[in-house]
C-alpha positions as CSV (number, residue, x, y, z in Angstrom):
1,M,55.3,180.8,-96.0
2,T,53.8,177.8,-94.2
3,D,56.9,175.3,-94.0
4,L,57.9,175.0,-90.5
5,T,61.0,176.4,-91.0
6,S,59.7,179.7,-92.1
7,L,57.1,179.7,-89.3
8,I,59.8,179.1,-86.8
9,A,61.7,182.1,-88.4
10,L,58.6,184.2,-87.5
11,A,57.7,182.8,-84.2
12,A,61.0,182.9,-82.7
13,P,61.7,186.9,-83.1
14,A,57.9,187.3,-82.2
15,T,58.5,185.8,-79.0
16,E,61.4,187.8,-78.4
17,L,59.6,191.1,-79.0
18,A,56.8,190.0,-76.8
19,V,59.1,189.1,-74.0
20,K,61.0,192.4,-74.2
21,V,57.8,194.4,-74.3
22,L,56.6,192.5,-71.4
23,Q,59.6,192.8,-69.2
24,Q,60.4,196.5,-70.1
25,G,57.1,198.1,-70.2
26,A,56.6,201.0,-72.5
27,D,59.0,203.5,-70.4
28,K,61.8,201.4,-70.5
29,L,61.7,200.6,-74.0
30,T,61.2,204.3,-74.9
31,A,64.5,204.8,-72.8
32,Q,66.2,202.2,-74.4
33,V,65.1,202.0,-78.1
34,G,63.6,205.7,-78.6
35,A,59.9,206.6,-78.7
36,D,59.2,205.5,-82.3
37,A,60.6,202.1,-81.9
38,A,59.3,201.6,-78.7
39,A,55.6,202.7,-80.0
40,A,55.9,200.1,-82.8
41,M,57.2,197.3,-80.8
42,L,54.3,198.0,-78.4
43,G,51.9,198.2,-81.3
44,A,53.2,195.0,-82.9
45,W,52.7,193.0,-79.5
46,S,49.2,194.8,-79.3
47,W,48.3,193.6,-82.6
48,L,49.7,190.1,-82.3
49,K,48.2,189.6,-78.7
50,G,44.9,190.5,-80.2
51,R,45.4,187.9,-82.9
52,L,45.9,185.1,-80.4
53,L,43.4,185.8,-77.9
54,P,40.4,184.3,-79.8
55,T,42.1,180.8,-79.7
56,P,41.7,179.3,-75.9
57,A,45.0,177.7,-76.0
58,A,46.9,180.8,-77.3
59,A,44.9,182.8,-74.9
60,A,46.3,180.9,-72.1
61,A,49.9,181.2,-73.4
62,V,49.5,184.8,-73.6
63,K,48.4,185.1,-69.9
64,D,51.1,182.7,-68.9
65,L,53.7,184.7,-70.9
66,E,52.4,188.3,-69.4
67,A,52.2,186.6,-66.0
68,R,55.9,185.4,-66.2
69,P,57.8,186.6,-69.6
70,A,61.2,185.5,-68.2
71,D,60.1,182.0,-67.6
72,P,61.6,179.7,-70.7
73,D,58.7,177.4,-70.4
74,N,55.9,180.3,-71.0
75,Q,57.9,181.5,-73.8
76,A,58.2,177.9,-75.3
77,D,54.4,177.3,-75.1
78,F,53.7,181.2,-76.4
79,R,56.1,180.1,-79.7
80,K,54.4,177.1,-80.0
81,Q,50.9,178.5,-80.2
82,L,52.1,181.3,-82.2
83,R,53.5,178.8,-84.7
84,K,50.1,176.7,-84.6
85,A,48.1,180.1,-85.1
86,L,50.5,180.7,-88.3
87,E,50.0,177.3,-89.9
88,A,46.2,177.6,-89.3
89,D,46.3,181.3,-91.3
90,P,49.2,181.9,-93.5
91,A,47.9,185.4,-94.0
92,L,48.7,186.1,-90.1
93,A,52.2,184.9,-91.1
94,T,52.1,187.8,-93.8
95,E,51.0,190.2,-91.2
96,L,53.2,189.1,-88.5
97,K,56.4,189.7,-90.9
98,Q,54.9,193.1,-91.9
99,W,54.9,194.1,-88.2
100,L,57.8,192.6,-87.4
101,D,59.9,194.7,-89.9
102,R,57.8,197.8,-88.9
103,A,59.0,196.9,-85.2
104,G,62.4,196.4,-86.2
105,A,62.2,193.4,-84.2
106,R,65.3,191.5,-85.1
107,G,67.5,194.4,-84.8
108,A,65.3,196.0,-81.5
109,V,65.5,192.8,-79.6
110,T,68.8,191.7,-80.0
111,T,71.1,191.3,-77.0
112,Q,75.0,192.0,-77.4
113,T,77.7,191.0,-75.0
114,L,81.1,192.0,-75.4
115,T,83.6,190.8,-72.7
116,Q,87.6,192.0,-73.2
117,T,90.2,191.3,-71.0
118,G,93.9,192.7,-71.5
119,I,95.2,196.2,-72.3
120,G,94.6,198.5,-75.3
121,N,91.3,196.7,-76.5
122,Q,89.1,198.3,-78.7
123,G,85.5,197.0,-79.1
124,V,82.7,197.8,-81.4
125,Q,78.9,196.6,-81.5
126,L,76.6,197.7,-83.6
127,S,73.0,196.8,-84.3
128,G,70.5,198.2,-87.5
129,H,71.8,199.4,-91.1
130,G,73.9,201.6,-92.5
131,N,76.3,201.7,-89.5
132,Q,80.0,203.3,-89.9
133,V,82.8,202.7,-87.3
134,D,85.9,204.6,-87.6
135,I,88.4,203.4,-85.1
136,G,91.6,206.0,-85.4
């Protein structure tokens, strides 16, 4: 998994997960996604941070992201440093994919917005697997 597209496909949700963890914190995450999902997300961030800190440029990107996670420049720099780390260590990509899967990162960091106008509207938004909706 060393092609650029695959690395970006990992770096983007990993960055989203990091931002969500840093912005929400453990208590808000637990309230929002549940204790198990929050623990998995916090574990994934802790593992990823630990893997990036030995590299000075990546460590600086982690520090900047922790200081201001909502800053798009910090997010972009973190994503770039993560991609470089993934390029340098293909095993890291495999491990990161496993951590993201464990953390349910793709579903857990999804933001959904529903805007409806009019009368008698019904709307449903779902994230996850095996969901069923019966609008009667």
